[in-house]
C-alpha positions in Angstrom: 60.0 -88.9 79.6 58.8 -87.7 76.2 55.2 -87.1 75.6 53.2 -87.8 72.4 49.5 -87.9 71.6 46.8 -90.6 71.5 44.0 -90.7 68.9 42.1 -88.1 70.9 45.1 -85.7 70.7 45.9 -86.0 74.4 49.5 -86.0 75.5 50.6 -89.6 76.4 54.0 -90.8 77.7 56.5 -92.9 75.8 56.4 -91.2 72.5 59.2 -90.0 70.3 58.4 -86.3 70.5 56.0 -86.3 67.6 52.4 -85.1 67.8 49.9 -87.1 65.9 47.1 -84.9 64.8 44.5 -87.6 64.1 41.0 -86.1 63.5 42.3 -82.5 63.9 44.3 -82.8 60.7 41.3 -83.9 58.8 39.3 -81.0 60.1 42.1 -78.5 59.2 42.4 -80.0 55.6 38.6 -79.8 55.2 38.5 -76.2 56.3 41.3 -75.3 53.9 39.7 -77.1 51.0 36.4 -75.4 51.7 38.1 -72.0 52.0 39.8 -72.6 48.6 36.5 -73.5 47.0 34.8 -70.5 48.6 37.5 -68.2 47.3 36.8 -69.2 43.7 33.0 -69.6 44.0 32.3 -66.2 42.5 31.2 -65.4 38.9 31.5 -62.5 36.6 29.6 -61.7 33.4 31.5 -60.4 30.4 30.4 -60.2 26.8 27.0 -61.7 27.7 28.5 -64.8 29.3 29.1 -65.8 32.9 32.6 -66.9 33.9 32.6 -69.2 36.9 35.2 -70.5 39.4 36.8 -67.1 40.1 37.5 -65.0 43.2 36.6 -61.4 42.9 39.2 -59.2 44.6 37.7 -55.8 44.2 38.0 -52.6 42.1 41.2 -50.8 41.4 41.7 -47.8 39.1 38.2 -48.3 37.5 38.8 -52.0 36.8 37.3 -55.1 38.4 40.1 -57.4 39.7 39.6 -61.1 39.9 41.6 -64.4 40.0 41.0 -67.8 38.5 41.7 -71.1 40.2 45.4 -71.1 39.4 45.9 -67.6 40.8 46.1 -65.7 37.5 45.0 -62.1 37.9 42.5 -60.6 35.5 41.5 -56.9 35.3 38.5 -55.7 33.3 37.2 -52.1 33.0 34.0 -51.6 34.9 32.1 -50.8 31.7 32.8 -54.3 30.5 31.4 -56.0 33.6 27.8 -56.9 33.1 27.1 -58.8 36.3 28.6 -60.2 39.5 27.7 -63.3 41.6 29.5 -63.3 44.9 29.3 -66.4 47.1 29.1 -64.2 50.3 26.4 -61.9 48.8 23.8 -64.1 47.1 21.4 -61.2 47.0 23.6 -59.6 44.3 23.2 -62.5 41.9 19.5 -62.6 42.5 19.3 -58.9 41.7 21.1 -59.3 38.4 18.8 -62.1 37.5 15.7 -59.9 38.3 17.1 -57.0 36.3 17.7 -59.3 33.3 14.1 -60.4 33.5 12.9 -56.8 33.7 11.7 -57.2 37.3 13.2 -54.1 38.8 11.0 -54.3 41.9 12.3 -57.7 42.9 15.8 -56.4 42.1 15.3 -53.5 44.4 14.7 -55.6 47.4 17.7 -57.8 46.8 20.0 -54.8 46.2 18.9 -53.0 49.3 19.7 -56.1 51.3 23.1 -56.4 49.6 23.9 -52.8 50.2 23.1 -53.0 53.8 25.4 -56.0 54.3 28.3 -54.7 52.0 31.4 -54.7 54.1 33.7 -52.8 51.7 33.5 -49.6 49.7 34.0 -51.0 46.2 31.0 -53.4 46.7 28.8 -50.7 48.1 29.6 -48.6 45.1 28.8 -51.4 42.7 25.4 -52.1 44.4 24.7 -48.4 44.6 25.3 -48.0 40.9 22.7 -50.8 40.2 20.3 -49.1 42.6 20.5 -45.8 40.7 19.5 -47.6 37.5 16.7 -49.5 39.2 15.3 -46.4 40.9 15.5 -44.5 37.6 13.6 -47.1 35.7 11.0 -47.3 38.5 10.6 -43.5 38.2 11.7 -42.9 41.7 13.9 -39.8 41.2 14.3 -38.8 44.8 15.8 -42.2 45.8 17.8 -42.4 42.6 19.3 -38.9 43.2 20.2 -39.6 46.8 22.2 -42.7 45.9 23.8 -41.1 42.9 24.9 -38.0 44.9 26.4 -40.3 47.5 28.5 -41.9 44.7 29.6 -38.4 43.6 30.5 -37.3 47.2 32.4 -40.4 47.9 34.5 -40.0 44.7 33.3 -43.3 43.2 34.9 -44.5 39.9 34.1 -42.4 36.9 32.1 -45.2 35.3 29.4 -44.9 37.9 29.1 -41.1 37.6 28.6 -41.5 33.9 25.2 -43.1 34.5 23.0 -40.5 36.3 19.3 -41.0 36.8 18.4 -38.7 33.9 15.1 -40.1 32.8 13.3 -40.1 36.1 14.6 -36.5 36.8 13.3 -35.3 33.5 9.9 -37.0 34.0 9.4 -35.5 37.5 6.6 -33.0 38.1 7.7 -29.4 38.3 7.3 -29.1 42.1 9.5 -32.2 42.7 12.1 -30.9 40.2 12.4 -27.8 42.2 13.1 -29.7 45.4 15.5 -32.0 43.7 17.3 -29.0 42.2 17.9 -27.5 45.6 19.3 -30.9 46.8 21.7 -31.0 43.9 22.9 -27.4 44.5 23.6 -28.2 48.1 25.9 -31.0 47.0 28.0 -28.7 44.8 30.3 -27.6 47.7 30.8 -31.2 48.9 32.5 -32.6 45.8 35.8 -32.1 43.9 36.0 -30.5 40.5 35.5 -33.7 38.6 32.4 -34.4 40.6 31.0 -31.0 40.0 30.7 -31.8 36.3 28.5 -34.7 37.1 26.4 -32.5 39.4 26.0 -29.9 36.6 24.8 -32.7 34.3 22.0 -33.4 36.7 21.0 -29.7 36.7 20.9 -29.7 33.0 18.7 -32.8 33.0 16.2 -31.1 35.3 16.2 -28.0 33.2 16.1 -29.9 29.9 12.9 -29.4 27.9 12.4 -32.8 26.3 13.2 -36.5 26.9 14.7 -36.9 23.5 17.2 -34.1 24.2 17.8 -35.6 27.6 18.6 -39.0 26.3 21.5 -37.6 24.3 22.5 -35.0 26.8 25.7 -36.6 28.0 26.7 -37.5 24.4 25.8 -34.2 22.8 28.0 -32.3 25.4 31.0 -34.2 24.0 30.2 -33.6 20.3 28.3 -36.8 19.4 26.9 -37.2 15.8 23.4 -36.1 15.2 21.7 -39.4 14.6 19.0 -37.9 12.3 21.7 -37.0 9.7 22.6 -40.6 9.1 20.0 -41.7 6.6 21.5 -43.9 3.9 22.3 -47.5 5.0 24.3 -48.1 1.9 26.7 -45.3 2.6 28.3 -46.1 5.9 31.5 -44.2 5.3 32.3 -40.8 6.7 35.3 -38.6 5.7 38.3 -38.7 7.9 38.2 -36.2 10.7 38.9 -35.5 14.3 36.4 -36.6 16.9 36.4 -35.9 20.6 38.9 -37.5 23.0 41.7 -37.4 20.3 40.5 -40.4 18.3 40.2 -40.4 14.5 36.8 -41.0 13.0 36.3 -44.2 11.2 35.9 -44.9 7.5 33.8 -48.0 8.5 32.9 -50.9 6.4 29.8 -52.3 8.0 28.1 -55.6 7.4 24.8 -55.3 5.5 23.0 -56.8 8.5 24.1 -54.0 10.8 21.2 -51.5 11.4 22.5 -48.1 10.5 19.8 -46.5 12.7 21.1 -48.3 15.8 22.5 -45.9 18.4 25.8 -47.9 18.8 26.3 -48.0 15.1 25.8 -44.3 14.8 28.3 -43.7 17.5 30.8 -45.9 15.8 30.3 -44.1 12.5 30.8 -40.8 14.3 34.1 -41.9 15.8 32.7 -41.9 19.4 34.3 -45.2 20.3 34.4 -44.9 24.0 30.7 -44.0 24.1 29.9 -46.8 21.6 31.7 -49.3 23.8 29.9 -48.2 26.9 26.5 -48.2 25.2 27.0 -51.7 23.7 28.1 -53.0 27.1 25.0 -51.5 28.8 22.6 -52.9 26.3 24.2 -56.4 26.6 23.9 -56.3 30.4 20.1 -55.7 30.1 19.1 -57.5 26.9 20.4 -60.8 25.5 18.8 -60.3 22.1 21.0 -59.6 19.1 24.1 -60.6 21.0 26.1 -61.4 17.8 25.6 -57.8 16.7 26.5 -56.3 20.1 29.6 -58.4 20.4 30.7 -57.3 16.9 30.0 -53.7 17.7 31.9 -54.0 20.9 34.9 -55.5 19.0 34.9 -52.6 16.5 34.9 -50.0 19.3 37.7 -51.9 21.2 39.7 -52.3 18.0 39.5 -48.6 17.2 40.6 -47.7 20.7 43.4 -50.2 20.4 44.6 -48.5 17.2 44.5 -45.1 18.8 46.5 -46.3 21.9 48.7 -48.8 19.9 47.9 -51.2 22.7 48.2 -54.9 22.1 46.1 -55.8 25.1 43.2 -53.7 23.8 43.6 -55.5 20.5 43.3 -58.8 22.3 40.1 -57.7 23.9 38.7 -56.8 20.5 39.8 -60.2 19.2 38.0 -61.9 22.0 34.8 -60.0 21.2 35.0 -61.0 17.5 35.9 -64.7 18.2 33.0 -64.9 20.7 30.7 -64.3 17.8 32.4 -67.1 15.8 32.4 -69.5 18.7 29.0 -69.0 20.2 26.9 -67.9 17.2 28.3 -69.9 14.2 25.1 -69.3 12.1 25.0 -65.6 12.6 25.4 -63.2 9.7 28.1 -61.5 11.8 30.5 -64.5 11.7 32.1 -63.5 8.4 32.8 -59.8 9.4 34.0 -61.0 12.8 36.5 -63.4 11.2 37.8 -60.5 9.0 38.3 -58.2 11.9 39.8 -60.9 14.1 42.3 -61.5 11.3 43.0 -57.8 11.2 43.6 -57.8 15.0 46.1 -60.6 14.6 47.9 -58.8 11.8 48.3 -55.8 14.0 49.9 -57.7 16.8 52.3 -59.6 14.6 50.5 -62.8 14.1 50.3 -62.8 10.3 50.0 -66.6 9.9 46.9 -66.6 12.2 45.5 -63.6 10.3 45.9 -65.4 7.0 44.0 -68.4 8.3 41.2 -66.3 9.5 41.0 -64.5 6.2 40.8 -67.8 4.4 38.0 -68.9 6.7 36.1 -65.6 6.2 36.3 -66.0 2.4 34.2 -69.2 2.8 31.5 -67.3 4.7 31.2 -63.9 3.2 29.1 -63.7 0.0 30.4 -61.1 -2.4 27.0 -60.6 -3.9 25.1 -60.2 -0.6 27.8 -58.0 1.1 30.1 -56.6 -1.6 31.6 -53.9 0.6 32.8 -56.4 3.3 34.0 -58.8 0.6 36.1 -55.9 -0.8 37.5 -55.2 2.6 38.5 -58.8 3.1 40.2 -58.9 -0.3 42.2 -55.7 0.5 43.3 -57.1 3.9 44.1 -60.6 2.5 46.3 -58.9 -0.2 48.1 -56.9 2.4 46.8 -53.5 1.3 46.7 -50.5 3.6 44.0 -51.3 6.2 43.4 -47.5 6.7 41.0 -47.8 3.8 38.7 -49.8 6.0 39.5 -48.8 9.5 41.1 -45.9 11.2 44.9 -46.2 11.6 
């Protein structure tokens, strides 16, 4: 006799060899649905905006890896990621909110809780990186240094090591500096050669004589421009030359509204595109003011890096930054310049028709009398002239 199942899933005689799952099937389906929703209940902040309905996978090769609902994989460099909200770690989202509001003490409590519960290395590194910044701003150099040195010892991604707690170290009393210096020296033998460079930077910070020098320490070591030498807002062009990391310096055409004294702008003018990109991302992660300008600056840096690498994907990243200005800030003075540069991006990746449409739209926005330099750049690009006159090739 063949057994089947009744509504309570008990085996009963007389069946046809088929098990009816009844309520059990409903439970299984509900669990699967809930699991699918949970897998895509995370959020990531890019370009000043939160992207929902994703599943964060982790960090690989210095990039945050996540998936959307249909399973498409996305990878974004860590310097582009401005925040994470993970369904399994609600403290992390609360910490980012507190940091955005300037409430580092509240953020500290949330981050300590998240770090204690972090079950994987990549998440622990991300939380530790945030803790270093919080401790540094709270002027707690000993705690900041401990966390940072752990990142160095564990061989954390380079992005984290590029953000040491310099300010709190510099502001420490001399007796505390001495103790911190000994702690740093003890770490030297525990790290690999790349980590030793970060440790040496800490020592230079402690031995540095002024906060102003300290603030530019990491940049000055790589040959950044001296900001004080950039004095004339009307003359935003520099002669072609060779900057650090093999990139050409820009002959930049800058919109009138762009503050020439701004740190990111100065880095762009000096050809320090990687530093400019990192600085713009860091500012956007902490300050939502002037987002159109920051998005435009980020796009310029990404575009220059794309040209240096001849990388279509990097061009697309730049185009996304420029079009974010157009889409989200339609009344901003940066819309016209962003349309021009988005057109240039499309021209470089073989989309000449799209570029032409963007140039036409830009022509209706840019006022030749108010911003003659950018109007001239638009005319050159629209006429198919050599773009090297306006951007580095």
